[in-house]
PDB file of N, CA, C and O in Angstrom:
ATOM      1  N   UNK A   1     -47.298 -17.650  21.781  1.00  0.00           N
ATOM      2  CA  UNK A   1     -46.498 -16.957  20.820  1.00  0.00           C
ATOM      3  C   UNK A   1     -45.067 -16.901  21.345  1.00  0.00           C
ATOM      4  O   UNK A   1     -44.835 -16.830  22.552  1.00  0.00           O
ATOM      5  N   UNK A   2     -44.125 -16.934  20.430  1.00  0.00           N
ATOM      6  CA  UNK A   2     -42.725 -16.829  20.806  1.00  0.00           C
ATOM      7  C   UNK A   2     -42.105 -15.605  20.137  1.00  0.00           C
ATOM      8  O   UNK A   2     -42.346 -15.334  18.960  1.00  0.00           O
ATOM      9  N   UNK A   3     -41.304 -14.872  20.906  1.00  0.00           N
ATOM     10  CA  UNK A   3     -40.596 -13.712  20.368  1.00  0.00           C
ATOM     11  C   UNK A   3     -39.424 -13.381  21.273  1.00  0.00           C
ATOM     12  O   UNK A   3     -39.567 -13.347  22.495  1.00  0.00           O
ATOM     13  N   UNK A   4     -38.282 -13.139  20.685  1.00  0.00           N
ATOM     14  CA  UNK A   4     -37.089 -12.723  21.424  1.00  0.00           C
ATOM     15  C   UNK A   4     -36.742 -13.657  22.580  1.00  0.00           C
ATOM     16  O   UNK A   4     -36.344 -13.193  23.649  1.00  0.00           O
ATOM     17  N   UNK A   5     -36.887 -14.951  22.382  1.00  0.00           N
ATOM     18  CA  UNK A   5     -36.528 -15.921  23.413  1.00  0.00           C
ATOM     19  C   UNK A   5     -37.512 -16.034  24.553  1.00  0.00           C
ATOM     20  O   UNK A   5     -37.202 -16.633  25.582  1.00  0.00           O
ATOM     21  N   UNK A   6     -38.699 -15.466  24.386  1.00  0.00           N
ATOM     22  CA  UNK A   6     -39.747 -15.552  25.412  1.00  0.00           C
ATOM     23  C   UNK A   6     -40.991 -16.196  24.817  1.00  0.00           C
ATOM     24  O   UNK A   6     -41.267 -16.075  23.623  1.00  0.00           O
ATOM     25  N   UNK A   7     -41.737 -16.884  25.681  1.00  0.00           N
ATOM     26  CA  UNK A   7     -43.039 -17.423  25.289  1.00  0.00           C
ATOM     27  C   UNK A   7     -44.125 -16.560  25.925  1.00  0.00           C
ATOM     28  O   UNK A   7     -44.091 -16.278  27.123  1.00  0.00           O
ATOM     29  N   UNK A   8     -45.079 -16.151  25.108  1.00  0.00           N
ATOM     30  CA  UNK A   8     -46.200 -15.327  25.559  1.00  0.00           C
ATOM     31  C   UNK A   8     -47.474 -16.163  25.432  1.00  0.00           C
ATOM     32  O   UNK A   8     -48.018 -16.303  24.337  1.00  0.00           O
ATOM     33  N   UNK A   9     -47.951 -16.719  26.551  1.00  0.00           N
ATOM     34  CA  UNK A   9     -49.118 -17.600  26.478  1.00  0.00           C
ATOM     35  C   UNK A   9     -50.405 -16.837  26.179  1.00  0.00           C
ATOM     36  O   UNK A   9     -50.617 -15.723  26.659  1.00  0.00           O
ATOM     37  N   UNK A  10     -51.251 -17.466  25.376  1.00  0.00           N
ATOM     38  CA  UNK A  10     -52.554 -16.896  25.023  1.00  0.00           C
ATOM     39  C   UNK A  10     -53.649 -17.918  25.268  1.00  0.00           C
ATOM     40  O   UNK A  10     -53.458 -19.116  25.061  1.00  0.00           O
ATOM     41  N   UNK A  11     -54.779 -17.437  25.703  1.00  0.00           N
ATOM     42  CA  UNK A  11     -55.977 -18.259  25.867  1.00  0.00           C
ATOM     43  C   UNK A  11     -57.087 -17.499  25.159  1.00  0.00           C
ATOM     44  O   UNK A  11     -57.184 -16.280  25.298  1.00  0.00           O
ATOM     45  N   UNK A  12     -57.915 -18.191  24.411  1.00  0.00           N
ATOM     46  CA  UNK A  12     -59.016 -17.552  23.690  1.00  0.00           C
ATOM     47  C   UNK A  12     -60.330 -18.077  24.247  1.00  0.00           C
ATOM     48  O   UNK A  12     -60.564 -19.284  24.283  1.00  0.00           O
ATOM     49  N   UNK A  13     -61.186 -17.153  24.680  1.00  0.00           N
ATOM     50  CA  UNK A  13     -62.473 -17.520  25.261  1.00  0.00           C
ATOM     51  C   UNK A  13     -63.578 -16.636  24.689  1.00  0.00           C
ATOM     52  O   UNK A  13     -63.331 -15.497  24.294  1.00  0.00           O
ATOM     53  N   UNK A  14     -64.778 -17.163  24.651  1.00  0.00           N
ATOM     54  CA  UNK A  14     -65.919 -16.432  24.106  1.00  0.00           C
ATOM     55  C   UNK A  14     -66.567 -15.506  25.142  1.00  0.00           C
ATOM     56  O   UNK A  14     -67.379 -14.656  24.778  1.00  0.00           O
ATOM     57  N   UNK A  15     -66.229 -15.655  26.387  1.00  0.00           N
ATOM     58  CA  UNK A  15     -66.844 -14.886  27.465  1.00  0.00           C
ATOM     59  C   UNK A  15     -66.485 -13.399  27.415  1.00  0.00           C
ATOM     60  O   UNK A  15     -65.480 -13.018  26.815  1.00  0.00           O
ATOM     61  N   UNK A  16     -67.306 -12.566  28.045  1.00  0.00           N
ATOM     62  CA  UNK A  16     -66.994 -11.144  28.167  1.00  0.00           C
ATOM     63  C   UNK A  16     -66.267 -10.848  29.472  1.00  0.00           C
ATOM     64  O   UNK A  16     -65.626  -9.806  29.605  1.00  0.00           O
ATOM     65  N   UNK A  17     -66.364 -11.765  30.439  1.00  0.00           N
ATOM     66  CA  UNK A  17     -65.703 -11.594  31.741  1.00  0.00           C
ATOM     67  C   UNK A  17     -64.942 -12.870  32.090  1.00  0.00           C
ATOM     68  O   UNK A  17     -65.472 -13.725  32.800  1.00  0.00           O
ATOM     69  N   UNK A  18     -63.708 -13.014  31.605  1.00  0.00           N
ATOM     70  CA  UNK A  18     -62.958 -14.230  31.875  1.00  0.00           C
ATOM     71  C   UNK A  18     -62.570 -14.354  33.353  1.00  0.00           C
ATOM     72  O   UNK A  18     -62.370 -13.358  34.047  1.00  0.00           O
ATOM     73  N   UNK A  19     -62.472 -15.580  33.800  1.00  0.00           N
ATOM     74  CA  UNK A  19     -62.099 -15.888  35.173  1.00  0.00           C
ATOM     75  C   UNK A  19     -60.577 -15.953  35.276  1.00  0.00           C
ATOM     76  O   UNK A  19     -59.921 -16.507  34.393  1.00  0.00           O
ATOM     77  N   UNK A  20     -60.018 -15.401  36.331  1.00  0.00           N
ATOM     78  CA  UNK A  20     -58.565 -15.380  36.516  1.00  0.00           C
ATOM     79  C   UNK A  20     -57.974 -16.787  36.557  1.00  0.00           C
ATOM     80  O   UNK A  20     -56.797 -16.969  36.248  1.00  0.00           O
ATOM     81  N   UNK A  21     -58.763 -17.766  36.929  1.00  0.00           N
ATOM     82  CA  UNK A  21     -58.253 -19.150  36.998  1.00  0.00           C
ATOM     83  C   UNK A  21     -57.768 -19.647  35.639  1.00  0.00           C
ATOM     84  O   UNK A  21     -56.997 -20.604  35.577  1.00  0.00           O
ATOM     85  N   UNK A  22     -58.203 -19.020  34.558  1.00  0.00           N
ATOM     86  CA  UNK A  22     -57.762 -19.417  33.213  1.00  0.00           C
ATOM     87  C   UNK A  22     -56.253 -19.303  33.044  1.00  0.00           C
ATOM     88  O   UNK A  22     -55.657 -20.101  32.322  1.00  0.00           O
ATOM     89  N   UNK A  23     -55.632 -18.342  33.686  1.00  0.00           N
ATOM     90  CA  UNK A  23     -54.196 -18.134  33.491  1.00  0.00           C
ATOM     91  C   UNK A  23     -53.351 -19.151  34.252  1.00  0.00           C
ATOM     92  O   UNK A  23     -52.135 -19.194  34.063  1.00  0.00           O
ATOM     93  N   UNK A  24     -53.954 -19.960  35.095  1.00  0.00           N
ATOM     94  CA  UNK A  24     -53.205 -21.019  35.786  1.00  0.00           C
ATOM     95  C   UNK A  24     -52.563 -21.980  34.795  1.00  0.00           C
ATOM     96  O   UNK A  24     -51.482 -22.508  35.055  1.00  0.00           O
ATOM     97  N   UNK A  25     -53.207 -22.206  33.682  1.00  0.00           N
ATOM     98  CA  UNK A  25     -52.666 -23.136  32.689  1.00  0.00           C
ATOM     99  C   UNK A  25     -51.366 -22.628  32.080  1.00  0.00           C
ATOM    100  O   UNK A  25     -50.610 -23.412  31.506  1.00  0.00           O
ATOM    101  N   UNK A  26     -51.095 -21.340  32.193  1.00  0.00           N
ATOM    102  CA  UNK A  26     -49.861 -20.774  31.648  1.00  0.00           C
ATOM    103  C   UNK A  26     -48.628 -21.307  32.375  1.00  0.00           C
ATOM    104  O   UNK A  26     -47.523 -21.245  31.834  1.00  0.00           O
ATOM    105  N   UNK A  27     -48.795 -21.826  33.580  1.00  0.00           N
ATOM    106  CA  UNK A  27     -47.659 -22.329  34.350  1.00  0.00           C
ATOM    107  C   UNK A  27     -46.999 -23.539  33.696  1.00  0.00           C
ATOM    108  O   UNK A  27     -45.866 -23.878  34.037  1.00  0.00           O
ATOM    109  N   UNK A  28     -47.681 -24.191  32.771  1.00  0.00           N
ATOM    110  CA  UNK A  28     -47.098 -25.309  32.028  1.00  0.00           C
ATOM    111  C   UNK A  28     -45.824 -24.859  31.311  1.00  0.00           C
ATOM    112  O   UNK A  28     -44.901 -25.651  31.119  1.00  0.00           O
ATOM    113  N   UNK A  29     -45.780 -23.606  30.924  1.00  0.00           N
ATOM    114  CA  UNK A  29     -44.634 -23.062  30.196  1.00  0.00           C
ATOM    115  C   UNK A  29     -43.398 -22.967  31.097  1.00  0.00           C
ATOM    116  O   UNK A  29     -42.282 -22.851  30.590  1.00  0.00           O
ATOM    117  N   UNK A  30     -43.574 -23.013  32.407  1.00  0.00           N
ATOM    118  CA  UNK A  30     -42.438 -22.942  33.327  1.00  0.00           C
ATOM    119  C   UNK A  30     -41.417 -24.049  33.053  1.00  0.00           C
ATOM    120  O   UNK A  30     -40.243 -23.907  33.394  1.00  0.00           O
ATOM    121  N   UNK A  31     -41.853 -25.133  32.450  1.00  0.00           N
ATOM    122  CA  UNK A  31     -40.964 -26.257  32.144  1.00  0.00           C
ATOM    123  C   UNK A  31     -40.143 -26.008  30.881  1.00  0.00           C
ATOM    124  O   UNK A  31     -39.220 -26.771  30.592  1.00  0.00           O
ATOM    125  N   UNK A  32     -40.452 -24.982  30.142  1.00  0.00           N
ATOM    126  CA  UNK A  32     -39.744 -24.659  28.905  1.00  0.00           C
ATOM    127  C   UNK A  32     -38.408 -23.975  29.216  1.00  0.00           C
ATOM    128  O   UNK A  32     -38.283 -23.282  30.226  1.00  0.00           O
ATOM    129  N   UNK A  33     -37.421 -24.170  28.356  1.00  0.00           N
ATOM    130  CA  UNK A  33     -36.164 -23.449  28.557  1.00  0.00           C
ATOM    131  C   UNK A  33     -36.282 -21.949  28.250  1.00  0.00           C
ATOM    132  O   UNK A  33     -35.403 -21.167  28.614  1.00  0.00           O
ATOM    133  N   UNK A  34     -37.358 -21.558  27.587  1.00  0.00           N
ATOM    134  CA  UNK A  34     -37.572 -20.145  27.267  1.00  0.00           C
ATOM    135  C   UNK A  34     -38.222 -19.427  28.446  1.00  0.00           C
ATOM    136  O   UNK A  34     -38.935 -20.038  29.242  1.00  0.00           O
ATOM    137  N   UNK A  35     -37.969 -18.141  28.544  1.00  0.00           N
ATOM    138  CA  UNK A  35     -38.538 -17.321  29.607  1.00  0.00           C
ATOM    139  C   UNK A  35     -40.019 -17.065  29.340  1.00  0.00           C
ATOM    140  O   UNK A  35     -40.435 -16.969  28.185  1.00  0.00           O
ATOM    141  N   UNK A  36     -40.804 -16.956  30.390  1.00  0.00           N
ATOM    142  CA  UNK A  36     -42.230 -16.673  30.279  1.00  0.00           C
ATOM    143  C   UNK A  36     -42.451 -15.173  30.170  1.00  0.00           C
ATOM    144  O   UNK A  36     -41.974 -14.408  31.009  1.00  0.00           O
ATOM    145  N   UNK A  37     -43.180 -14.747  29.129  1.00  0.00           N
ATOM    146  CA  UNK A  37     -43.522 -13.346  28.949  1.00  0.00           C
ATOM    147  C   UNK A  37     -44.925 -13.070  29.453  1.00  0.00           C
ATOM    148  O   UNK A  37     -45.538 -13.930  30.086  1.00  0.00           O
ATOM    149  N   UNK A  38     -45.432 -11.903  29.185  1.00  0.00           N
ATOM    150  CA  UNK A  38     -46.783 -11.518  29.587  1.00  0.00           C
ATOM    151  C   UNK A  38     -47.808 -12.393  28.879  1.00  0.00           C
ATOM    152  O   UNK A  38     -47.738 -12.577  27.664  1.00  0.00           O
ATOM    153  N   UNK A  39     -48.753 -12.927  29.632  1.00  0.00           N
ATOM    154  CA  UNK A  39     -49.813 -13.761  29.075  1.00  0.00           C
ATOM    155  C   UNK A  39     -51.069 -12.940  28.838  1.00  0.00           C
ATOM    156  O   UNK A  39     -51.225 -11.850  29.388  1.00  0.00           O
ATOM    157  N   UNK A  40     -51.958 -13.473  28.017  1.00  0.00           N
ATOM    158  CA  UNK A  40     -53.197 -12.750  27.732  1.00  0.00           C
ATOM    159  C   UNK A  40     -54.343 -13.710  27.473  1.00  0.00           C
ATOM    160  O   UNK A  40     -54.163 -14.796  26.923  1.00  0.00           O
ATOM    161  N   UNK A  41     -55.532 -13.277  27.887  1.00  0.00           N
ATOM    162  CA  UNK A  41     -56.768 -13.972  27.544  1.00  0.00           C
ATOM    163  C   UNK A  41     -57.475 -13.091  26.528  1.00  0.00           C
ATOM    164  O   UNK A  41     -57.878 -11.969  26.835  1.00  0.00           O
ATOM    165  N   UNK A  42     -57.622 -13.612  25.311  1.00  0.00           N
ATOM    166  CA  UNK A  42     -58.370 -12.913  24.264  1.00  0.00           C
ATOM    167  C   UNK A  42     -59.827 -13.290  24.445  1.00  0.00           C
ATOM    168  O   UNK A  42     -60.162 -14.471  24.527  1.00  0.00           O
ATOM    169  N   UNK A  43     -60.696 -12.287  24.508  1.00  0.00           N
ATOM    170  CA  UNK A  43     -62.099 -12.574  24.787  1.00  0.00           C
ATOM    171  C   UNK A  43     -63.007 -11.480  24.220  1.00  0.00           C
ATOM    172  O   UNK A  43     -62.555 -10.611  23.474  1.00  0.00           O
ATOM    173  N   UNK A  44     -64.265 -11.532  24.575  1.00  0.00           N
ATOM    174  CA  UNK A  44     -65.267 -10.595  24.073  1.00  0.00           C
ATOM    175  C   UNK A  44     -65.448  -9.374  24.990  1.00  0.00           C
ATOM    176  O   UNK A  44     -66.479  -8.706  24.920  1.00  0.00           O
ATOM    177  N   UNK A  45     -64.473  -9.077  25.838  1.00  0.00           N
ATOM    178  CA  UNK A  45     -64.556  -7.922  26.745  1.00  0.00           C
ATOM    179  C   UNK A  45     -64.677  -6.628  25.935  1.00  0.00           C
ATOM    180  O   UNK A  45     -64.261  -6.565  24.778  1.00  0.00           O
ATOM    181  N   UNK A  46     -65.248  -5.607  26.558  1.00  0.00           N
ATOM    182  CA  UNK A  46     -65.418  -4.312  25.902  1.00  0.00           C
ATOM    183  C   UNK A  46     -64.139  -3.480  25.908  1.00  0.00           C
ATOM    184  O   UNK A  46     -63.882  -2.718  24.976  1.00  0.00           O
ATOM    185  N   UNK A  47     -63.339  -3.629  26.964  1.00  0.00           N
ATOM    186  CA  UNK A  47     -62.134  -2.817  27.101  1.00  0.00           C
ATOM    187  C   UNK A  47     -60.934  -3.669  27.485  1.00  0.00           C
ATOM    188  O   UNK A  47     -61.076  -4.780  27.997  1.00  0.00           O
ATOM    189  N   UNK A  48     -59.758  -3.131  27.228  1.00  0.00           N
ATOM    190  CA  UNK A  48     -58.511  -3.770  27.622  1.00  0.00           C
ATOM    191  C   UNK A  48     -58.405  -3.728  29.142  1.00  0.00           C
ATOM    192  O   UNK A  48     -58.712  -2.712  29.765  1.00  0.00           O
ATOM    193  N   UNK A  49     -57.971  -4.830  29.730  1.00  0.00           N
ATOM    194  CA  UNK A  49     -57.845  -4.885  31.180  1.00  0.00           C
ATOM    195  C   UNK A  49     -56.719  -5.826  31.567  1.00  0.00           C
ATOM    196  O   UNK A  49     -55.932  -6.256  30.724  1.00  0.00           O
ATOM    197  N   UNK A  50     -56.653  -6.140  32.848  1.00  0.00           N
ATOM    198  CA  UNK A  50     -55.605  -7.034  33.336  1.00  0.00           C
ATOM    199  C   UNK A  50     -56.063  -7.732  34.607  1.00  0.00           C
ATOM    200  O   UNK A  50     -56.799  -7.166  35.415  1.00  0.00           O
ATOM    201  N   UNK A  51     -55.611  -8.977  34.768  1.00  0.00           N
ATOM    202  CA  UNK A  51     -55.817  -9.689  36.030  1.00  0.00           C
ATOM    203  C   UNK A  51     -54.776  -9.206  37.032  1.00  0.00           C
ATOM    204  O   UNK A  51     -55.062  -9.023  38.215  1.00  0.00           O
ATOM    205  N   UNK A  52     -53.552  -9.005  36.523  1.00  0.00           N
ATOM    206  CA  UNK A  52     -52.425  -8.491  37.300  1.00  0.00           C
ATOM    207  C   UNK A  52     -51.383  -7.999  36.299  1.00  0.00           C
ATOM    208  O   UNK A  52     -51.683  -7.917  35.108  1.00  0.00           O
ATOM    209  N   UNK A  53     -50.196  -7.675  36.733  1.00  0.00           N
ATOM    210  CA  UNK A  53     -49.219  -7.076  35.818  1.00  0.00           C
ATOM    211  C   UNK A  53     -48.665  -8.035  34.772  1.00  0.00           C
ATOM    212  O   UNK A  53     -48.055  -7.598  33.797  1.00  0.00           O
ATOM    213  N   UNK A  54     -48.869  -9.332  34.962  1.00  0.00           N
ATOM    214  CA  UNK A  54     -48.347 -10.332  34.023  1.00  0.00           C
ATOM    215  C   UNK A  54     -49.410 -11.009  33.167  1.00  0.00           C
ATOM    216  O   UNK A  54     -49.076 -11.820  32.303  1.00  0.00           O
ATOM    217  N   UNK A  55     -50.681 -10.691  33.390  1.00  0.00           N
ATOM    218  CA  UNK A  55     -51.774 -11.370  32.687  1.00  0.00           C
ATOM    219  C   UNK A  55     -52.842 -10.377  32.251  1.00  0.00           C
ATOM    220  O   UNK A  55     -53.551  -9.802  33.077  1.00  0.00           O
ATOM    221  N   UNK A  56     -52.944 -10.187  30.951  1.00  0.00           N
ATOM    222  CA  UNK A  56     -53.860  -9.197  30.393  1.00  0.00           C
ATOM    223  C   UNK A  56     -55.197  -9.805  29.961  1.00  0.00           C
ATOM    224  O   UNK A  56     -55.299 -11.005  29.704  1.00  0.00           O
ATOM    225  N   UNK A  57     -56.206  -8.958  29.888  1.00  0.00           N
ATOM    226  CA  UNK A  57     -57.504  -9.287  29.309  1.00  0.00           C
ATOM    227  C   UNK A  57     -57.588  -8.438  28.048  1.00  0.00           C
ATOM    228  O   UNK A  57     -57.650  -7.211  28.125  1.00  0.00           O
ATOM    229  N   UNK A  58     -57.592  -9.089  26.885  1.00  0.00           N
ATOM    230  CA  UNK A  58     -57.529  -8.365  25.619  1.00  0.00           C
ATOM    231  C   UNK A  58     -58.807  -8.605  24.811  1.00  0.00           C
ATOM    232  O   UNK A  58     -59.108  -9.746  24.461  1.00  0.00           O
ATOM    233  N   UNK A  59     -59.551  -7.555  24.514  1.00  0.00           N
ATOM    234  CA  UNK A  59     -60.735  -7.706  23.673  1.00  0.00           C
ATOM    235  C   UNK A  59     -60.320  -8.186  22.278  1.00  0.00           C
ATOM    236  O   UNK A  59     -59.355  -7.681  21.703  1.00  0.00           O
ATOM    237  N   UNK A  60     -61.035  -9.135  21.755  1.00  0.00           N
ATOM    238  CA  UNK A  60     -60.700  -9.724  20.468  1.00  0.00           C
ATOM    239  C   UNK A  60     -60.722  -8.676  19.347  1.00  0.00           C
ATOM    240  O   UNK A  60     -60.010  -8.826  18.354  1.00  0.00           O
ATOM    241  N   UNK A  61     -61.525  -7.622  19.494  1.00  0.00           N
ATOM    242  CA  UNK A  61     -61.607  -6.608  18.453  1.00  0.00           C
ATOM    243  C   UNK A  61     -60.312  -5.782  18.353  1.00  0.00           C
ATOM    244  O   UNK A  61     -60.113  -5.073  17.366  1.00  0.00           O
ATOM    245  N   UNK A  62     -59.441  -5.865  19.352  1.00  0.00           N
ATOM    246  CA  UNK A  62     -58.177  -5.135  19.292  1.00  0.00           C
ATOM    247  C   UNK A  62     -57.164  -5.781  18.341  1.00  0.00           C
ATOM    248  O   UNK A  62     -56.208  -5.137  17.908  1.00  0.00           O
ATOM    249  N   UNK A  63     -57.381  -7.046  18.027  1.00  0.00           N
ATOM    250  CA  UNK A  63     -56.429  -7.683  17.130  1.00  0.00           C
ATOM    251  C   UNK A  63     -57.040  -7.685  15.765  1.00  0.00           C
ATOM    252  O   UNK A  63     -56.428  -8.173  14.816  1.00  0.00           O
TER     253      UNK A  63
END
């Protein structure tokens, strides 16, 4: 997603416990002239969580 000159990478997975290695693919955006924003993995998790301060775990039911 793009907003305010930033790219916010998203990954969608069916799992309830996504692996942190999924966010490695977000580094492809480093080649873009736009700044990288907070990334998120949309998944079947029960609650909102985070891998770290820049990568969220977002339950699909929240959207």
